[in-house]
C-alpha angles and dihedrals in degrees: 000000000000114000088191121031116178112184126192092324121183125181119193126179120201118216111181104304092338125099117207115195109209098170121026116193102326121188116185131161120190114188119219111277094019124137110212129183117206110206135178143116123294111287094023092121099256097133092042090055091047091050091051091051090048094050093242091118135023129232121246087225138349131051134288110193115182123177088348096307125113094226097194091062096060123100116242093259094046089047092054091053092045092051093049090056102037112029133058117197127214117179135187090248109048098230091210118162107244097212093054126079121240090263093049091049091052091048094057098093089051092061086079091058132075093248118129123240097261093050092047089053092048093050092048091052091048091052091049089051090053091055093045098251104109089123092056097052094118096042123109122230092257089059092056133077120242091259091051091048089053089051090053088050090051091049087053090050094053101036095094090047095242123195094227133036116203116196123189110198090323093180097037095105099040136091115249096262093051089043091055090051093050092049091049088052092051089050090053092049089051098044103036102026095035093230117169106229130195111187129185113208141151091198111100091203091057091046091054089067091063123085093229134021124209122193123212122197123178092338096312128104111235118222 
């Protein structure tokens, strides 16, 4: 079964009288448990496609069905709830909140759930353990290296046990050693925890870690 099913998707932005077509008839199926790398030059529409899959943006036409839900049909409030349960986000810049500890940063997505405080804390610590940072639970972002910050961000992405992880240039801001560690962690999440991962990258070494590579050019997927 497809975890992600993108059907005939177009995305057009209007700027004054101009129409800019960012995605032009995209079809993409990602089976459950797959690890896909989306590649392509800058401006090819990679991040736009990722945002559509993640329910951050809506298509101009076509369908985006993720984990059995046609995302584009949901209201904004329903979409926010759906995202919190189904999608984990990993960005190039870690988007951690500097005044919160690692544990508190990881807990953030759980604030939208009905879990009590003790259970939220327990889940956050478990997620930090998965990414190898149990010993840094009380540290603040400024006390961590870039690679450690990205691990905290990954712990935050997996804490609610989402069905899909979307990663936008997750190693783009890291040195090569930290990048290797983050990619190995994504592989583990895919292999051992069966997470479906869609990763945007322009780094061929990062893309090699994925099972399949898809190339976008000018809003069209290349065969």
